[in-house]
N, C-alpha and C positions, 0 to 999 in steps of 0.2 A: 896588055890586059886592060880591057875596058872596065872602068869602075861601075859599081851599081849606082843607079840614079835615085834621088828622093824627091818627093813632092808632098804638098799639103793641100788637102781638100777641106777648107774651112767655110763656115757660114754663120752669120749672125742674123737671127730673125726673131719672130714672136711665137709664143705658145699658140698652137692651134692654127698656124698659117698654112699647114699642109706641105711644107717643103720636104723633099727627100732626094737621095742620090743613090744610084746602084753602081757598085764597084765589085767587079769579079763575081757578079751574081748575087752580091749581098746588098740588101736595102738598108740604107742608113736614113733615119728620120728622127722625129721627136722622141720616139720610144727607144731608139738605138742610135744615139748621137755621136759615138766615138768608136775608133778602131784603127788597125794597121793592116794593110793588104799589100802582098808582094806580087807584082806582075813581071812580065818580060818586056824590056824596052826594045828599041829598034836594033840594038846591038846584040840582042839575045841575052842581055844581062838582067839582073834583078832591077825592078823599078819599085821602090818602096814608097807606098802612099799612106800618109797619116790623115785620118778623117777626124775633124773636130767641128761638129755642128752645135751651135749655141742657140737655144730658144729662150729668149727673155720672157718672163711671165707677164701677163696682162695685170693691170691694177684694178681691183674691185672694191667699191665703197657703197655704203647705203646711207641715204638721208631719210631718217624717220622723224615723224612729228605726230603728236596726238593733241588735238585741240577740240573746239566745238564750232558748230555751224555759226557762220557770221562773225567769227573773231578777226578776219582780215589777214590771216597769216599767208605770206607768199615767199617763194624761193626761186631764184633764177639759176639754171644749170645749162651750160652750153648754149646760152642765148634763149632758152625756153623758160617761160614763166610757169611755175607750178603753184596752184592755189586750190581753193575749194571747188572750182569748176574744172580743174585739170590736176587731180591729186596724185596720179601715179605715172611712172614712165622709166625708161632706161636711156641713158645718154653715154655715147662713146666719145671719149676725149683722147688726146694724144699725150703719152707720158714722156719722161725724159729719154726713154729707150726707143722712142717712136712707136712703141706698142700701144694697143688700146688701153684706155683707162675707163672702165665701165662703172658708171654711177647709177644705182637703183634708187629711185625716188618713191617713197611711200608715205603720203600725207593722209592722216585720218582726222576727219572732222566729225566728232560725235554729235548727233542731233540733240537739241535741248528737248527735255520731256515736256509734253503738253497735256494738261488735264482739263476737261470741260465739265463744269458743274451747271446742270440745268435743273429747272423747276417750273412746273406749271400749276398755278393756283388761281385764286379769285382775288379781285380787289378787296382790300381791307381784311384779308384773312390773317394778317399778323406774322406771316412767315418771314424769317430772316436767317442769315448764315454769316459767321465771321470768316474771312479769308485774309491771311497775312496781316491781321490787325485791323482790317477794314470790314465794317458791317455792310452787307448787301441786303437790301429789302426793297419794298415797293417804291420808296423815294430814291433809291440808288440800285436799280435792278441789274446793271450790267457793267462789266469792266474786265481788265486784264491785270493780273498780279504776277510779278516775277520774283521767285525765291532764288537768290544767288547761290550756286553750288548745291541746289536742293535735290538733284537726281542722284541715283546710285553711281553714275559715272563721274560725279563731281561737276557736271554741267548745270546750267541754270534750269529751273523747273518753272514752266509757264502755266498758270492757271487761268482759264477763261471762264468767267461767271456770266450766265445768261438766265435770269429769272424772268418768267412771264406771268403777269397777273392779268387774267382775263377779266374784262369788265362785265358787269351785269348787262344782259341783252334786254332790249325792249321791243315789244311788238304791239300792233294794234289789230284787234278783232272788231272790225267795223262792218256795218250793214245798213243799207238804206232800203227800206221797204214801205209797206203800207199798213195802216191800222187793220188788225184782224186777219193778216195773212198767215198767222200761225208760226212764223219763223222763230226758231230758238237755237241756241248754241250752248254746249256744255263745256266749261273750262274748269279743270281741276275739281270735277264733281259738282260745281255750281251751275245751275240752270239760269241762263240769261234769256229773257224774252221781252214781250211788250210790257209786262208788269214789272220787270227787273232789267231795265235796258242798259245800265251802265255799272261799271265796277272795275276793280284792279285785282288781279290774281298773281301770285308769285310761284313759278315752277322752277325746275332745274333745267338748264340748257345742256348742250352736248359737252361743254367744258366742265359741267358740274357746278356752274355758278348760277346765280339768280337769273331767271328769265321772267321779266315783269310784263304781264299781258294786260293791256288796257282794253276794256270792252266798251264799245259805243255803238249801240243799236238805235237807229232812227226809224220810226214808223210814221211816215207822212200821212196826214189825214186826207180823206177824199175831198175834192173841191166840187163846188156847185156853180152852175152858171145858168143864165137865162137867155133864151132867144125869143124875144117878143117883137110883135109887129101889130100895128093897128092900121087897117085899111078898110076898103069897102068891097062888097061882093063883086066878083068878076073883074077885079083889077089885075089878075094874073100873077100876083106875087107868090113866089115859092122860095123855100130855103132847104138845102140838103144838110142833114146832120147824121153822121154815122152811116152814110150810104142810103138813108131814107129821105125821100122827098116829102116835105111838109108844105101843104098849100090849103086852099079853101076847103077841099074835101077831107083833108087830114091835117087839121089845124093845131092839134096839141099832142103832146107825148112826152115821154121821158126816155132819154138815151144816155147810155153809159159809155164814155170814151176813156182814153188814157191821157192823163195830164203830163206836164213836163217832168213830174217826179215819178212817172210810171204807175201812178195810182189812179183809182177811178175818178173820172170827171163827169159828174152827173149834170146833164144839161136838160133843163125844163123848157120845152117849146110851147109857146103860147102865141098863136097867130089869130088875130081878131079881124074879121071881115064884117063891117057894120052894114046891116041891111036897112038900118034906119038912120036918122040924123043925129042920134045921141049915143054916146058910149062912155063907159067908165073905164079908165086905166087905173088898176090897183096893183100895188106891189107891197110885199111884206118881206123885209130884210133886216139887216143889222146896221147899227150906227157905224159909219166908217167903212162900209163894204164897197163903196165906189159906184153903186148902181145909178145909172142915168137913163133917161128916155127922151128922145127928140120928138116933139109934137109941134107941127106947124111952124118950125123954125125956132121953137123955144126949147131950151134944155131944162128938163126937170130932174132934180137931184135932191140930196139930203138938205141942201140949203134952200131949195125951191121945190118943196115936196107936193104942193097941191096947186090947182088952178083950173081954169076953164078956157079952152081954146075953141074958136069958131073958124071952121074951114068953109068959106063961102062956096056954094055949089059942090060941096064935097060928097053929098049922098048920091045914091043911084037915081034919086028923083030930081037931082040937080038943085036940092035945097041945101040950106046951111047944115053942116055937120058939126054938132056941138060935142066937144070931147071934154070930159071931166077927168082930171088927173088927181089920184090920191095915192101917194107913195108913203108907206109907213116904214120907219127905221126903228127897230126895237132897241131899247137901251139894254145894257148888260143886265143879266139876271143876278140878283143879289141873294145870297143864301148864308146860312149860319151852320156851323158844326159846333154844337154846344155839348158840354159834358160836365157833370158834377159828380165827383167821386171823392176818394179819400187819399191822404198821403200814402205813398208807397204801395198803391193798389195795382201798379204795373200797367194801367191802361195807356194805350197809345193808338194812333191812327196815322196812316200814310195817305197824304193827299198830294197829287201831282208830283209824286216822287220824294216829297219831304215828310219826315217823320215828326209828328207832334206828340209830345208826352209831357211829363211833369217838369222836365228841364226846358222844354220849348212849347209853352202852353198856349201862346196866342200867335196869330199871323193872318195873312191874307193870301189866297191862291186864286189864279185866273185859269178857268177851264173853258171848255166849249159846251154850251147847252144843247139840248135836243133840237133847237131851232138853228143851230150853227153859230149863234152869237156867244159873246163872252159870258161866262158864268163866274161871278166873283164870290168866292166862299170866304167868310170870315170865321176863323177858328178861335174858339174861346173855351179852353179846358180849365175847369176849376177843381182843385184837389184840396178838400177841406182838411183842416188840422185834426189830429187826434185830440179828443177832449179828455182832460185830466181833472179829476175831482177828488174831494176828501169827505169821508164820513167820520167826523170827529165827535166825541162825546166825553164829557167829564162828569162823573156822578159818584155815588157812594156804594160801598159794599152792600150787597143784598137789596139794592133798590129795584131790582126786577127789570131794568132797562135792557131791551134787545132790539135788533133790527135785522130784517131779512133782505139780502141783496143777492140778486141772481140765483135765488133758490137756496142760498146758504144763510143759516142763522148765526149772527154774531152777538155774543152776550159776555157775561163775566168770565165764562169758561173758555170762550173763543173770541178774544178781544181784538185781534189784529189780522190783517190779510189784504189781498189785492184781488179785485174782480174786474173782468172785462165785459162791458155791455155794448150795446149798439145805440149811438146817439140819435137824436131826431134827424140828423143829416145822413144817417146810415153808416157812419164811421165808428171806429172803436171809441168807447168811452171808458177810460181806465179809472176805477174808483179805489182809493186807498182807505182802508178802515182802521181807525185807531180809537178804541174805547178804553177810557181810564176809569177805574172804580177805586176811589180813595177809601182808606180805612175809616171806620166810624170811631169817634173818640170815646173813651171810657174814663170819666172823671173820678178822682179819688174824693172821699168824704171823711172829714174829721170833726170832732166836737165832744163836749162834756155832756153827759146825761145825768142831771141831778134835780129832781123835782120834790125833794123831801120837804121843803118849806114853802111849797107853792110858788117857787121862782120860775125862771126860764133859762134856756140854754141856747147857744149859737152853734149851728152846723155850718161847716166850711167845705166848699168844693174846691178842687185844684184850679188854679188860675190859668189864664192864657187863651181862653175861648172867647168867641164873639158874643155869645148870648147864654143866659142861664135861666132856667125855669124850675122852681121848686113846687112839688105837689105833695099833699098829705095822702093818708091812706084812703081817702074818699076821692082821690084824683082831682082835688081842688087846687088851683094855682094859689100858692101862698107867698111867692117872692120871685124877683127877677134879677137878683144880684148874686155874686159869688158866695154870699153867706145869707143865712136866714135865721131868725130867732124864733124858737118854738117854746111853748109853755106847757106842753103835755107830752107824755110818751106816745109812741106810735111808729108807724112805718112812713118814712119820708123818702121821696125820690127826686133827684136832680137830673134834668135833661139839658145837655150843652150842645152848642153848635159851633164848629170850628171854622177856619178860614176857607175851607173847601165846601162850606155849607152842608157838611155831613153832621149828623146828630148821633149822640150816644147818651146813655143814662147809667146811673148807679143808685142803689137803694140802701 
């Protein structure tokens, strides 16, 4: 009797490695790792097979980290460096069972929060802001502040401050033209032209800051010149000015060209062709204008303004040509701008762009006269003072004194006031009226009246007055003292005068 045979189908592997075995049509694998199957061996007896498949588990681990950008954290797994540039990955290592050890790396680097504070204003506008205890303003307009752990994630909070203070802009409105060309420009509602050629206006620029515009308009004067020549008839001399040929048949004229400033250049042409042996060269100009003329080799100018030259054989008759030179250089024209007015009358005058008034009353300006020479104007403005006066009077009650000033009567009932007249200079004359009317004194009289035995009695007036006058009933002066002695009855009157020279009486 043949015995049954036994065998073992065992396996040691790793989870997920896919190993399987099929026995008697049954599949054994990771989900069906054990069992017993009976087959027939070669002897036709049972062959008992025990299946034991072991799948060791793989090892799984996680490396987690939460930090912030730039903190420098790194970790090395399986020879690979994980950091902010390589924050995640999976590494397969070998465990003690020779199965995989899977490491999941997950590094989180939270960003720091960044806030930008910006401002645009103008220089000197006073704007400032405190950040993290630091004041940012025009003198400290930018910077970076870090508030540690200041974000909601607990990371640093970075604040960037950028304050811009725009400067005031400046510009120039300039123009170069000619007198009388009519050019004008309007800046901020102000008209600038030949009468008002310069100024400074402040507008607002595109940044909302001051835009300072300087206006400088130049109006160049026209220039004058002379093209003079002294020759003799038929000498063939010609000159071309402004495209016109001047010669013996067209010997004088006035041409207007354009000078270097682009303004009129007025050229006077005066060609002289002497038919006779005498001629006069005259010139009327201004001191210092540089005019000269060459006659027979001699230069005549301001320092050599007159003379007589003889050109032998210089006339068409082959006789001497006598030339008299008379150059006149006018001195500057002197003038005065005088004014006589009153204090605070507001009079002013603008000469050559300068304002003369009560604060700037005298000066000298140089203009151009109608002859083209300097015209020197002396300015003398006089502002006469306001005249103050008093009408004072000290009198006595009922003395009848009155005065009429400016149509108003001042007397005992209207004794004070102020009147404004016009002085002999045409300015205000302010008169203060103060009339004083002192009370008239009334003296007291005492005395005994007793004439029974043909005697006399003494009358007394109150004392303290400057003078006393006693009168009887016939108005005859009988005494000049504080008392008087009388010898008969009647009416007696005393008249007194006090220190104010006022008089009063009592009877």
